[in-house]
BALOBA-1460 file (C-alpha; in Angstrom, 3 decimals):
// residues 398
<rec num="1" residu="v" x="99.091" y="-41.595" z="50.475"/>
<rec num="2" residu="n" x="96.126" y="-39.836" z="51.232"/>
<rec num="3" residu="g" x="92.994" y="-39.626" z="48.024"/>
<rec num="4" residu="f" x="94.519" y="-35.993" z="47.401"/>
<rec num="5" residu="e" x="97.837" y="-37.556" z="46.750"/>
<rec num="6" residu="r" x="96.670" y="-39.553" z="44.284"/>
<rec num="7" residu="l" x="94.540" y="-37.291" z="42.139"/>
<rec num="8" residu="y" x="97.561" y="-34.238" z="42.739"/>
<rec num="9" residu="l" x="100.478" y="-37.553" z="41.966"/>
<rec num="10" residu="s" x="97.880" y="-37.969" z="38.615"/>
<rec num="11" residu="g" x="97.547" y="-34.380" z="37.558"/>
<rec num="12" residu="g" x="93.549" y="-35.496" z="37.265"/>
<rec num="13" residu="t" x="90.848" y="-33.368" z="37.555"/>
<rec num="14" residu="y" x="87.705" y="-34.250" z="38.862"/>
<rec num="15" residu="p" x="84.098" y="-32.750" z="39.421"/>
<rec num="16" residu="m" x="82.710" y="-31.610" z="42.923"/>
<rec num="17" residu="a" x="80.621" y="-35.200" z="43.018"/>
<rec num="18" residu="s" x="83.289" y="-37.151" z="42.791"/>
<rec num="19" residu="r" x="85.709" y="-35.053" z="44.921"/>
<rec num="20" residu="p" x="88.368" y="-36.652" z="47.609"/>
<rec num="21" residu="t" x="87.054" y="-37.200" z="51.016"/>
<rec num="22" residu="v" x="89.269" y="-35.470" z="54.263"/>
<rec num="23" residu="s" x="88.643" y="-36.894" z="57.234"/>
<rec num="24" residu="v" x="87.335" y="-35.210" z="60.517"/>
<rec num="25" residu="f" x="88.491" y="-36.397" z="63.359"/>
<rec num="26" residu="q" x="86.767" y="-35.865" z="66.948"/>
<rec num="27" residu="a" x="88.508" y="-33.526" z="69.623"/>
<rec num="28" residu="e" x="87.197" y="-34.362" z="72.379"/>
<rec num="29" residu="g" x="87.350" y="-38.140" z="73.175"/>
<rec num="30" residu="e" x="90.012" y="-40.269" z="74.811"/>
<rec num="31" residu="e" x="89.984" y="-42.191" z="71.807"/>
<rec num="32" residu="e" x="92.338" y="-42.419" z="68.611"/>
<rec num="33" residu="d" x="91.546" y="-42.200" z="65.200"/>
<rec num="34" residu="k" x="88.132" y="-41.233" z="65.626"/>
<rec num="35" residu="v" x="86.550" y="-39.980" z="62.035"/>
<rec num="36" residu="a" x="83.331" y="-37.562" z="63.299"/>
<rec num="37" residu="a" x="82.596" y="-37.155" z="59.430"/>
<rec num="38" residu="q" x="83.428" y="-36.984" z="56.015"/>
<rec num="39" residu="v" x="83.784" y="-33.532" z="54.054"/>
<rec num="40" residu="a" x="84.752" y="-33.090" z="50.326"/>
<rec num="41" residu="l" x="87.798" y="-31.357" z="49.181"/>
<rec num="42" residu="p" x="88.403" y="-27.869" z="49.137"/>
<rec num="43" residu="g" x="88.679" y="-27.100" z="45.508"/>
<rec num="44" residu="v" x="91.855" y="-24.446" z="46.221"/>
<rec num="45" residu="f" x="93.474" y="-28.031" z="46.868"/>
<rec num="46" residu="l" x="93.863" y="-28.837" z="43.305"/>
<rec num="47" residu="a" x="94.916" y="-25.197" z="42.611"/>
<rec num="48" residu="p" x="98.332" y="-25.169" z="40.460"/>
<rec num="49" residu="v" x="101.226" y="-25.832" z="43.031"/>
<rec num="50" residu="r" x="103.772" y="-22.757" z="41.647"/>
<rec num="51" residu="p" x="106.680" y="-22.414" z="43.880"/>
<rec num="52" residu="d" x="107.899" y="-19.549" z="41.635"/>
<rec num="53" residu="v" x="105.179" y="-17.040" z="42.200"/>
<rec num="54" residu="v" x="104.975" y="-17.773" z="45.891"/>
<rec num="55" residu="h" x="108.450" y="-17.023" z="46.238"/>
<rec num="56" residu="q" x="108.060" y="-13.864" z="44.217"/>
<rec num="57" residu="v" x="105.067" y="-12.933" z="46.072"/>
<rec num="58" residu="h" x="106.815" y="-14.367" z="49.564"/>
<rec num="59" residu="t" x="109.756" y="-11.840" z="48.542"/>
<rec num="60" residu="g" x="107.577" y="-7.760" z="48.100"/>
<rec num="61" residu="i" x="105.172" y="-8.947" z="51.448"/>
<rec num="62" residu="a" x="108.394" y="-9.529" z="53.701"/>
<rec num="63" residu="k" x="109.433" y="-6.186" z="52.414"/>
<rec num="64" residu="n" x="106.181" y="-3.868" z="54.059"/>
<rec num="65" residu="k" x="107.262" y="-4.828" z="57.685"/>
<rec num="66" residu="r" x="111.084" y="-3.298" z="57.180"/>
<rec num="67" residu="q" x="110.997" y="0.040" z="59.596"/>
<rec num="68" residu="a" x="113.401" y="2.668" z="57.899"/>
<rec num="69" residu="y" x="116.819" y="3.241" z="59.356"/>
<rec num="70" residu="c" x="119.971" y="5.029" z="58.370"/>
<rec num="71" residu="v" x="123.588" y="6.324" z="59.610"/>
<rec num="72" residu="n" x="123.632" y="10.023" z="61.881"/>
<rec num="73" residu="k" x="123.624" y="12.699" z="58.872"/>
<rec num="74" residu="y" x="126.607" y="14.351" z="60.678"/>
<rec num="75" residu="a" x="128.653" y="10.761" z="61.162"/>
<rec num="76" residu="g" x="132.175" y="11.144" z="59.331"/>
<rec num="77" residu="k" x="131.895" y="14.960" z="59.547"/>
<rec num="78" residu="s" x="132.170" y="15.765" z="62.852"/>
<rec num="79" residu="v" x="135.412" y="17.638" z="62.040"/>
<rec num="80" residu="s" x="136.741" y="20.938" z="60.779"/>
<rec num="81" residu="a" x="138.980" y="19.816" z="57.619"/>
<rec num="82" residu="a" x="139.781" y="21.435" z="54.276"/>
<rec num="83" residu="s" x="141.929" y="20.481" z="51.579"/>
<rec num="84" residu="w" x="145.288" y="21.771" z="51.295"/>
<rec num="85" residu="g" x="145.166" y="22.265" z="46.818"/>
<rec num="86" residu="t" x="147.904" y="21.520" z="44.676"/>
<rec num="87" residu="g" x="151.300" y="21.601" z="45.578"/>
<rec num="88" residu="r" x="152.448" y="20.032" z="47.618"/>
<rec num="89" residu="a" x="152.750" y="16.684" z="46.770"/>
<rec num="90" residu="v" x="150.013" y="15.019" z="48.731"/>
<rec num="91" residu="s" x="145.710" y="13.887" z="47.511"/>
<rec num="92" residu="r" x="143.836" y="17.042" z="47.715"/>
<rec num="93" residu="i" x="141.404" y="14.472" z="50.153"/>
<rec num="94" residu="p" x="140.241" y="17.175" z="53.349"/>
<rec num="95" residu="r" x="142.252" y="17.036" z="56.019"/>
<rec num="96" residu="v" x="141.953" y="19.022" z="59.794"/>
<rec num="97" residu="q" x="143.516" y="21.471" z="60.220"/>
<rec num="98" residu="g" x="144.885" y="22.234" z="63.392"/>
<rec num="99" residu="g" x="148.253" y="21.212" z="64.770"/>
<rec num="100" residu="g" x="149.209" y="19.862" z="69.002"/>
<rec num="101" residu="t" x="147.468" y="16.697" z="67.751"/>
<rec num="102" residu="h" x="148.037" y="13.459" z="65.160"/>
<rec num="103" residu="r" x="144.952" y="13.655" z="64.130"/>
<rec num="104" residu="s" x="145.462" y="16.366" z="62.078"/>
<rec num="105" residu="g" x="146.449" y="16.558" z="58.774"/>
<rec num="106" residu="q" x="144.893" y="13.291" z="58.261"/>
<rec num="107" residu="g" x="142.361" y="12.640" z="55.848"/>
<rec num="108" residu="a" x="138.276" y="13.514" z="56.816"/>
<rec num="109" residu="f" x="135.454" y="12.784" z="55.474"/>
<rec num="110" residu="g" x="135.750" y="10.637" z="52.793"/>
<rec num="111" residu="n" x="134.672" y="6.744" z="52.166"/>
<rec num="112" residu="m" x="138.730" y="6.026" z="51.987"/>
<rec num="113" residu="c" x="140.503" y="7.791" z="55.536"/>
<rec num="114" residu="r" x="139.510" y="6.288" z="58.671"/>
<rec num="115" residu="g" x="136.803" y="8.127" z="60.372"/>
<rec num="116" residu="g" x="135.309" y="8.829" z="57.085"/>
<rec num="117" residu="r" x="132.072" y="8.570" z="56.302"/>
<rec num="118" residu="m" x="130.857" y="5.417" z="54.464"/>
<rec num="119" residu="f" x="130.392" y="5.430" z="50.752"/>
<rec num="120" residu="a" x="127.448" y="6.811" z="49.611"/>
<rec num="121" residu="p" x="125.002" y="7.310" z="53.677"/>
<rec num="122" residu="t" x="122.001" y="5.506" z="53.675"/>
<rec num="123" residu="k" x="119.224" y="7.709" z="54.328"/>
<rec num="124" residu="q" x="115.515" y="7.134" z="55.319"/>
<rec num="125" residu="w" x="114.170" y="7.525" z="52.401"/>
<rec num="126" residu="r" x="114.645" y="4.610" z="51.056"/>
<rec num="127" residu="k" x="111.466" y="2.874" z="48.749"/>
<rec num="128" residu="w" x="111.311" y="0.866" z="51.303"/>
<rec num="129" residu="h" x="107.871" y="-1.412" z="51.031"/>
<rec num="130" residu="q" x="106.760" y="-3.035" z="47.814"/>
<rec num="131" residu="k" x="103.113" y="-3.093" z="46.054"/>
<rec num="132" residu="v" x="102.395" y="-7.267" z="44.974"/>
<rec num="133" residu="n" x="98.752" y="-7.416" z="42.830"/>
<rec num="134" residu="v" x="96.470" y="-8.897" z="44.742"/>
<rec num="135" residu="t" x="95.285" y="-11.839" z="41.806"/>
<rec num="136" residu="q" x="99.473" y="-12.125" z="42.202"/>
<rec num="137" residu="k" x="99.035" y="-13.046" z="46.691"/>
<rec num="138" residu="r" x="95.533" y="-14.617" z="46.176"/>
<rec num="139" residu="y" x="97.884" y="-17.268" z="43.697"/>
<rec num="140" residu="a" x="100.765" y="-18.178" z="45.726"/>
<rec num="141" residu="v" x="98.265" y="-18.232" z="48.873"/>
<rec num="142" residu="a" x="96.280" y="-20.569" z="46.771"/>
<rec num="143" residu="s" x="99.880" y="-22.263" z="45.396"/>
<rec num="144" residu="a" x="100.751" y="-22.970" z="49.497"/>
<rec num="145" residu="l" x="97.273" y="-24.067" z="50.618"/>
<rec num="146" residu="a" x="97.416" y="-27.188" z="48.245"/>
<rec num="147" residu="a" x="101.181" y="-27.174" z="48.598"/>
<rec num="148" residu="s" x="100.384" y="-28.199" z="52.225"/>
<rec num="149" residu="a" x="97.768" y="-30.975" z="51.586"/>
<rec num="150" residu="v" x="100.636" y="-33.142" z="49.843"/>
<rec num="151" residu="p" x="102.620" y="-34.851" z="52.744"/>
<rec num="152" residu="a" x="105.999" y="-35.432" z="50.439"/>
<rec num="153" residu="l" x="105.983" y="-31.069" z="50.111"/>
<rec num="154" residu="v" x="105.471" y="-31.634" z="53.906"/>
<rec num="155" residu="m" x="107.810" y="-33.456" z="54.807"/>
<rec num="156" residu="a" x="110.698" y="-31.599" z="51.961"/>
<rec num="157" residu="r" x="109.682" y="-28.844" z="54.197"/>
<rec num="158" residu="g" x="110.876" y="-30.839" z="57.256"/>
<rec num="159" residu="h" x="107.678" y="-31.403" z="59.620"/>
<rec num="160" residu="r" x="106.846" y="-34.667" z="61.393"/>
<rec num="161" residu="i" x="104.148" y="-35.828" z="60.522"/>
<rec num="162" residu="d" x="104.590" y="-39.484" z="60.402"/>
<rec num="163" residu="g" x="102.307" y="-39.486" z="63.358"/>
<rec num="164" residu="l" x="99.318" y="-38.735" z="61.785"/>
<rec num="165" residu="s" x="96.565" y="-40.601" z="60.015"/>
<rec num="166" residu="e" x="96.132" y="-38.543" z="57.233"/>
<rec num="167" residu="v" x="96.826" y="-35.251" z="55.885"/>
<rec num="168" residu="p" x="94.962" y="-32.701" z="55.553"/>
<rec num="169" residu="l" x="94.175" y="-32.922" z="59.014"/>
<rec num="170" residu="v" x="90.790" y="-31.550" z="60.276"/>
<rec num="171" residu="v" x="89.526" y="-31.456" z="63.597"/>
<rec num="172" residu="t" x="85.593" y="-30.803" z="64.357"/>
<rec num="173" residu="n" x="84.152" y="-27.104" z="65.506"/>
<rec num="174" residu="a" x="85.095" y="-28.513" z="69.181"/>
<rec num="175" residu="v" x="88.771" y="-27.184" z="69.527"/>
<rec num="176" residu="e" x="87.783" y="-24.148" z="68.591"/>
<rec num="177" residu="s" x="86.132" y="-23.649" z="72.477"/>
<rec num="178" residu="t" x="89.546" y="-24.779" z="73.922"/>
<rec num="179" residu="t" x="90.524" y="-22.398" z="76.471"/>
<rec num="180" residu="k" x="93.992" y="-24.100" z="77.800"/>
<rec num="181" residu="t" x="97.111" y="-25.235" z="76.871"/>
<rec num="182" residu="a" x="97.204" y="-28.094" z="78.734"/>
<rec num="183" residu="n" x="94.264" y="-29.542" z="76.660"/>
<rec num="184" residu="a" x="95.625" y="-28.468" z="73.203"/>
<rec num="185" residu="v" x="98.377" y="-30.217" z="74.630"/>
<rec num="186" residu="a" x="96.300" y="-33.218" z="74.856"/>
<rec num="187" residu="l" x="95.317" y="-33.091" z="71.365"/>
<rec num="188" residu="l" x="98.002" y="-32.651" z="69.386"/>
<rec num="189" residu="k" x="99.553" y="-35.528" z="71.043"/>
<rec num="190" residu="k" x="96.357" y="-37.845" z="70.535"/>
<rec num="191" residu="l" x="95.707" y="-36.301" z="66.491"/>
<rec num="192" residu="g" x="99.633" y="-37.773" z="66.436"/>
<rec num="193" residu="a" x="101.075" y="-33.525" z="65.905"/>
<rec num="194" residu="y" x="103.215" y="-33.322" z="68.875"/>
<rec num="195" residu="a" x="106.912" y="-34.692" z="67.462"/>
<rec num="196" residu="d" x="106.482" y="-30.687" z="65.541"/>
<rec num="197" residu="v" x="106.305" y="-28.945" z="68.357"/>
<rec num="198" residu="e" x="108.685" y="-31.856" z="69.730"/>
<rec num="199" residu="k" x="111.038" y="-30.489" z="67.169"/>
<rec num="200" residu="v" x="110.271" y="-26.691" z="67.575"/>
<rec num="201" residu="i" x="111.551" y="-27.256" z="71.000"/>
<rec num="202" residu="s" x="114.764" y="-29.160" z="70.298"/>
<rec num="203" residu="s" x="115.476" y="-26.463" z="67.676"/>
<rec num="204" residu="k" x="115.890" y="-23.838" z="70.410"/>
<rec num="205" residu="t" x="119.079" y="-21.603" z="70.196"/>
<rec num="206" residu="m" x="121.703" y="-18.403" z="69.765"/>
<rec num="207" residu="r" x="120.612" y="-16.156" z="67.335"/>
<rec num="208" residu="a" x="123.888" y="-16.078" z="64.815"/>
<rec num="209" residu="g" x="124.574" y="-12.265" z="64.856"/>
<rec num="210" residu="k" x="123.918" y="-8.532" z="66.626"/>
<rec num="211" residu="g" x="119.943" y="-9.633" z="66.706"/>
<rec num="212" residu="k" x="120.653" y="-11.672" z="69.648"/>
<rec num="213" residu="m" x="121.825" y="-7.793" z="70.875"/>
<rec num="214" residu="r" x="118.563" y="-5.984" z="69.954"/>
<rec num="215" residu="n" x="115.409" y="-8.941" z="71.633"/>
<rec num="216" residu="r" x="115.978" y="-11.018" z="68.803"/>
<rec num="217" residu="r" x="117.978" y="-13.537" z="71.052"/>
<rec num="218" residu="f" x="116.561" y="-17.326" z="70.355"/>
<rec num="219" residu="v" x="116.048" y="-18.616" z="66.951"/>
<rec num="220" residu="q" x="113.912" y="-21.752" z="66.330"/>
<rec num="221" residu="r" x="111.670" y="-24.001" z="63.783"/>
<rec num="222" residu="r" x="107.710" y="-23.595" z="62.838"/>
<rec num="223" residu="g" x="105.856" y="-25.349" z="64.416"/>
<rec num="224" residu="p" x="101.313" y="-26.750" z="63.243"/>
<rec num="225" residu="l" x="99.421" y="-23.832" z="61.963"/>
<rec num="226" residu="i" x="96.313" y="-24.235" z="63.495"/>
<rec num="227" residu="i" x="93.744" y="-22.464" z="61.025"/>
<rec num="228" residu="y" x="90.034" y="-22.156" z="62.900"/>
<rec num="229" residu="a" x="87.088" y="-20.247" z="61.601"/>
<rec num="230" residu="t" x="85.974" y="-19.175" z="64.507"/>
<rec num="231" residu="d" x="87.907" y="-17.533" z="67.907"/>
<rec num="232" residu="s" x="86.265" y="-19.271" z="71.137"/>
<rec num="233" residu="g" x="89.183" y="-19.150" z="73.050"/>
<rec num="234" residu="i" x="91.473" y="-21.436" z="70.280"/>
<rec num="235" residu="t" x="94.416" y="-18.349" z="69.783"/>
<rec num="236" residu="r" x="94.702" y="-18.195" z="74.387"/>
<rec num="237" residu="a" x="94.956" y="-22.092" z="74.242"/>
<rec num="238" residu="f" x="97.531" y="-22.175" z="71.861"/>
<rec num="239" residu="r" x="99.247" y="-19.479" z="71.621"/>
<rec num="240" residu="n" x="102.172" y="-20.180" z="74.120"/>
<rec num="241" residu="i" x="102.721" y="-23.340" z="72.484"/>
<rec num="242" residu="p" x="105.836" y="-23.043" z="70.580"/>
<rec num="243" residu="g" x="105.998" y="-22.943" z="67.488"/>
<rec num="244" residu="v" x="102.563" y="-23.420" z="66.773"/>
<rec num="245" residu="e" x="100.774" y="-20.082" z="65.497"/>
<rec num="246" residu="l" x="97.076" y="-19.941" z="64.528"/>
<rec num="247" residu="a" x="95.631" y="-17.680" z="62.037"/>
<rec num="248" residu="c" x="91.548" y="-17.339" z="61.141"/>
<rec num="249" residu="v" x="90.563" y="-18.537" z="57.295"/>
<rec num="250" residu="d" x="88.994" y="-15.459" z="56.390"/>
<rec num="251" residu="s" x="92.653" y="-13.440" z="56.445"/>
<rec num="252" residu="l" x="95.383" y="-16.207" z="55.694"/>
<rec num="253" residu="n" x="98.756" y="-14.856" z="55.006"/>
<rec num="254" residu="l" x="100.956" y="-16.277" z="53.346"/>
<rec num="255" residu="l" x="104.095" y="-15.849" z="55.304"/>
<rec num="256" residu="q" x="102.317" y="-18.143" z="57.277"/>
<rec num="257" residu="l" x="101.248" y="-20.327" z="54.694"/>
<rec num="258" residu="a" x="104.635" y="-20.684" z="52.955"/>
<rec num="259" residu="p" x="107.174" y="-19.048" z="55.517"/>
<rec num="260" residu="g" x="110.541" y="-18.437" z="54.057"/>
<rec num="261" residu="g" x="109.289" y="-18.512" z="50.524"/>
<rec num="262" residu="h" x="108.782" y="-22.546" z="51.196"/>
<rec num="263" residu="l" x="106.027" y="-24.874" z="49.847"/>
<rec num="264" residu="g" x="103.913" y="-27.367" z="52.373"/>
<rec num="265" residu="r" x="103.740" y="-25.466" z="56.304"/>
<rec num="266" residu="f" x="101.918" y="-28.532" z="58.041"/>
<rec num="267" residu="c" x="98.598" y="-27.059" z="59.212"/>
<rec num="268" residu="v" x="95.490" y="-28.053" z="61.131"/>
<rec num="269" residu="w" x="92.215" y="-27.239" z="59.823"/>
<rec num="270" residu="t" x="88.595" y="-26.711" z="61.813"/>
<rec num="271" residu="q" x="85.870" y="-28.539" z="60.620"/>
<rec num="272" residu="g" x="84.399" y="-24.993" z="59.873"/>
<rec num="273" residu="a" x="87.412" y="-22.909" z="58.274"/>
<rec num="274" residu="f" x="87.765" y="-26.336" z="55.804"/>
<rec num="275" residu="e" x="83.852" y="-25.575" z="54.755"/>
<rec num="276" residu="q" x="84.559" y="-22.438" z="54.183"/>
<rec num="277" residu="l" x="87.426" y="-22.380" z="51.689"/>
<rec num="278" residu="d" x="84.883" y="-23.589" z="49.027"/>
<rec num="279" residu="a" x="83.126" y="-20.312" z="49.808"/>
<rec num="280" residu="i" x="86.623" y="-17.809" z="49.841"/>
<rec num="281" residu="f" x="88.250" y="-19.049" z="46.771"/>
<rec num="282" residu="g" x="85.202" y="-21.118" z="44.523"/>
<rec num="283" residu="t" x="85.213" y="-24.011" z="42.922"/>
<rec num="284" residu="a" x="87.340" y="-25.509" z="39.667"/>
<rec num="285" residu="s" x="83.518" y="-24.652" z="37.777"/>
<rec num="286" residu="k" x="82.177" y="-21.735" z="40.630"/>
<rec num="287" residu="p" x="83.715" y="-18.441" z="41.345"/>
<rec num="288" residu="s" x="84.057" y="-17.384" z="44.976"/>
<rec num="289" residu="s" x="80.844" y="-15.189" z="46.617"/>
<rec num="290" residu="e" x="83.471" y="-13.510" z="48.900"/>
<rec num="291" residu="k" x="87.305" y="-12.333" z="46.981"/>
<rec num="292" residu="t" x="85.752" y="-10.074" z="44.445"/>
<rec num="293" residu="r" x="88.276" y="-7.484" z="42.077"/>
<rec num="294" residu="h" x="87.034" y="-4.209" z="40.068"/>
<rec num="295" residu="k" x="83.198" y="-6.416" z="41.354"/>
<rec num="296" residu="v" x="84.238" y="-9.432" z="39.245"/>
<rec num="297" residu="p" x="84.202" y="-13.008" z="41.895"/>
<rec num="298" residu="y" x="86.974" y="-14.533" z="41.686"/>
<rec num="299" residu="r" x="88.457" y="-17.686" z="39.899"/>
<rec num="300" residu="l" x="90.860" y="-20.109" z="41.285"/>
<rec num="301" residu="p" x="94.021" y="-20.385" z="38.522"/>
<rec num="302" residu="q" x="93.829" y="-23.298" z="36.213"/>
<rec num="303" residu="l" x="96.694" y="-25.881" z="34.938"/>
<rec num="304" residu="q" x="97.903" y="-25.424" z="31.983"/>
<rec num="305" residu="m" x="98.244" y="-28.729" z="31.182"/>
<rec num="306" residu="v" x="96.745" y="-31.372" z="33.131"/>
<rec num="307" residu="n" x="100.145" y="-33.615" z="33.798"/>
<rec num="308" residu="s" x="103.017" y="-31.250" z="33.535"/>
<rec num="309" residu="d" x="104.647" y="-35.000" z="34.229"/>
<rec num="310" residu="l" x="107.049" y="-34.895" z="30.606"/>
<rec num="311" residu="s" x="108.451" y="-37.718" z="30.960"/>
<rec num="312" residu="r" x="105.039" y="-39.626" z="32.035"/>
<rec num="313" residu="l" x="103.714" y="-38.822" z="29.093"/>
<rec num="314" residu="i" x="105.666" y="-39.341" z="26.512"/>
<rec num="315" residu="n" x="107.223" y="-42.522" z="28.574"/>
<rec num="316" residu="s" x="103.218" y="-43.584" z="28.609"/>
<rec num="317" residu="d" x="101.315" y="-46.258" z="26.213"/>
<rec num="318" residu="e" x="99.447" y="-43.432" z="24.370"/>
<rec num="319" residu="v" x="102.097" y="-41.525" z="22.993"/>
<rec num="320" residu="q" x="104.442" y="-44.627" z="22.942"/>
<rec num="321" residu="s" x="102.400" y="-46.357" z="20.587"/>
<rec num="322" residu="k" x="103.083" y="-43.669" z="18.154"/>
<rec num="323" residu="v" x="105.903" y="-43.093" z="18.152"/>
<rec num="324" residu="n" x="108.537" y="-44.927" z="15.923"/>
<rec num="325" residu="m" x="110.616" y="-47.935" z="16.985"/>
<rec num="326" residu="p" x="114.319" y="-46.717" z="17.201"/>
<rec num="327" residu="k" x="116.375" y="-47.093" z="13.910"/>
<rec num="328" residu="e" x="119.649" y="-49.836" z="14.596"/>
<rec num="329" residu="g" x="123.090" y="-48.958" z="13.578"/>
<rec num="330" residu="q" x="124.251" y="-45.955" z="12.450"/>
<rec num="331" residu="k" x="123.523" y="-44.303" z="8.644"/>
<rec num="332" residu="p" x="126.765" y="-45.048" z="6.302"/>
<rec num="333" residu="a" x="128.492" y="-41.623" z="6.036"/>
<rec num="334" residu="v" x="128.432" y="-40.048" z="2.474"/>
<rec num="335" residu="l" x="131.293" y="-37.796" z="1.851"/>
<rec num="336" residu="k" x="130.843" y="-34.274" z="1.259"/>
<rec num="337" residu="r" x="131.676" y="-32.552" z="-2.564"/>
<rec num="338" residu="n" x="132.059" y="-29.570" z="-3.432"/>
<rec num="339" residu="p" x="129.703" y="-28.597" z="-6.325"/>
<rec num="340" residu="l" x="131.493" y="-25.583" z="-7.209"/>
<rec num="341" residu="k" x="134.086" y="-27.822" z="-8.212"/>
<rec num="342" residu="v" x="132.563" y="-30.693" z="-9.125"/>
<rec num="343" residu="p" x="130.124" y="-31.052" z="-12.266"/>
<rec num="344" residu="s" x="128.230" y="-33.788" z="-12.017"/>
<rec num="345" residu="v" x="127.381" y="-32.490" z="-7.829"/>
<rec num="346" residu="m" x="126.102" y="-29.645" z="-8.927"/>
<rec num="347" residu="a" x="123.954" y="-31.233" z="-12.081"/>
<rec num="348" residu="a" x="122.624" y="-33.397" z="-9.744"/>
<rec num="349" residu="l" x="121.577" y="-29.889" z="-6.950"/>
<rec num="350" residu="n" x="120.677" y="-27.872" z="-10.564"/>
<rec num="351" residu="p" x="120.243" y="-29.582" z="-13.726"/>
<rec num="352" residu="a" x="120.095" y="-26.197" z="-15.369"/>
<rec num="353" residu="a" x="124.135" y="-24.970" z="-13.824"/>
<rec num="354" residu="e" x="125.344" y="-26.795" z="-17.169"/>
<rec num="355" residu="d" x="123.524" y="-24.750" z="-19.833"/>
<rec num="356" residu="a" x="123.717" y="-21.322" z="-17.563"/>
<rec num="357" residu="k" x="127.630" y="-21.590" z="-17.611"/>
<rec num="358" residu="k" x="127.655" y="-23.032" z="-21.705"/>
<rec num="359" residu="r" x="125.763" y="-19.533" z="-22.675"/>
<rec num="360" residu="a" x="127.466" y="-17.873" z="-19.458"/>
<rec num="361" residu="r" x="131.275" y="-18.516" z="-22.103"/>
<rec num="362" residu="e" x="129.601" y="-17.442" z="-25.281"/>
<rec num="363" residu="e" x="128.671" y="-14.722" z="-24.277"/>
<rec num="364" residu="q" x="132.051" y="-13.855" z="-22.588"/>
<rec num="365" residu="a" x="133.366" y="-15.004" z="-26.233"/>
<rec num="366" residu="a" x="131.954" y="-13.098" z="-28.018"/>
<rec num="367" residu="a" x="132.054" y="-9.704" z="-25.826"/>
<rec num="368" residu="e" x="136.029" y="-10.740" z="-25.733"/>
<rec num="369" residu="k" x="135.728" y="-10.740" z="-29.963"/>
<rec num="370" residu="s" x="133.669" y="-7.564" z="-30.572"/>
<rec num="371" residu="k" x="135.819" y="-5.703" z="-27.595"/>
<rec num="372" residu="a" x="139.344" y="-7.162" z="-30.246"/>
<rec num="373" residu="a" x="137.473" y="-5.570" z="-33.540"/>
<rec num="374" residu="k" x="136.209" y="-2.719" z="-32.002"/>
<rec num="375" residu="k" x="140.326" y="-2.256" z="-31.516"/>
<rec num="376" residu="n" x="141.514" y="-2.956" z="-34.686"/>
<rec num="377" residu="a" x="139.160" y="-1.670" z="-36.647"/>
<rec num="378" residu="k" x="140.809" y="1.908" z="-38.002"/>
<rec num="379" residu="d" x="138.450" y="5.100" z="-38.557"/>
<rec num="380" residu="p" x="138.642" y="6.844" z="-41.383"/>
<rec num="381" residu="e" x="138.389" y="10.109" z="-39.983"/>
<rec num="382" residu="v" x="141.157" y="9.396" z="-37.654"/>
<rec num="383" residu="v" x="143.619" y="8.588" z="-40.604"/>
<rec num="384" residu="a" x="142.698" y="11.889" z="-42.644"/>
<rec num="385" residu="l" x="143.595" y="14.042" z="-39.809"/>
<rec num="386" residu="k" x="147.080" y="11.848" z="-39.199"/>
<rec num="387" residu="k" x="147.518" y="12.215" z="-42.516"/>
<rec num="388" residu="s" x="146.651" y="15.875" z="-42.901"/>
<rec num="389" residu="f" x="148.863" y="16.914" z="-39.866"/>
<rec num="390" residu="y" x="152.045" y="15.055" z="-41.202"/>
<rec num="391" residu="s" x="151.491" y="16.796" z="-44.603"/>
<rec num="392" residu="s" x="150.662" y="20.178" z="-43.231"/>
<rec num="393" residu="m" x="153.909" y="19.820" z="-40.221"/>
<rec num="394" residu="v" x="156.305" y="18.618" z="-43.691"/>
<rec num="395" residu="g" x="155.108" y="21.539" z="-45.583"/>
<rec num="396" residu="d" x="156.282" y="23.605" z="-42.223"/>
<rec num="397" residu="e" x="159.691" y="22.228" z="-42.554"/>
<rec num="398" residu="f" x="160.592" y="22.842" z="-46.350"/>
């Protein structure tokens, strides 16, 4: 495990002076693992590793190289057909006109018909491309660069880096003037990176599907990505090695840094490109001197948590020293009683409940008594009216 991986796995952030150093290996000469210099690790390698951001940005960017396609607008519509209408005990689908052939009378045009058009024929004016926020693209590139310096993530992506002395791998600027492929292959073998090229060579196989008929006959894995600062012949030297790709540090591409949206591309840096990263992306304390957005210097994304390993945080001595000891045994089960049915439980919950119920009973009894008294009492006026009515009836009868 190199110094950066210890720093990344610990979740720490270090000031500029104490950032881990990376060895710069000699490109010329026969000696293996000869270190020419030591350079400080650029701040972009401490950026948050966000697979979700990388996957989303990669999906959007990958759409921008698609070519428009569609079916012929006359496909399935080249025959003369018309519906027979209703009343003939057949469906109202258009039918081929004429006679003397099996085709006449057959259904046409519909997507459910043999020889008909497809449903919703594709059109060339589909929205093929997708815009991606500049800040999101920069965030994704920074995450991809940070992941490329973690050996575990590089190996998880399938790269063969067992023979490397250090990750990230940095070589002196002399490699930028290499013009011969034989010299480039010898350099990769000396650095221990040629095993990844052999993996690419052995992975070459026939493509499944119709792409093999469209000048995409073979597929193979991705190999090392050579990142340089100045092209003095390096592209001519490395371009014919299977699986090896080249990129200028001024225009790093997420499609190369995280192919398929998967983090951990194996990168080989030249010293000049490696030292330019702080100027291009900035550090934790200094903004970029080359990238701006609306005339504002670009700043690297910051971690919201210094250490996001929750299990490590919970099990740390600082947290565990403040946590109560686990209690042994079980809490005795308590029978739950309904306070609406058990007065003693209600009294414990609401001491004023008994007085409230007593007042309610008294008010109810008083109301019933008043109602009964009103019902039994006789109104003198009603009694007088009854008597006068009865006397008038009796007088009329006799």
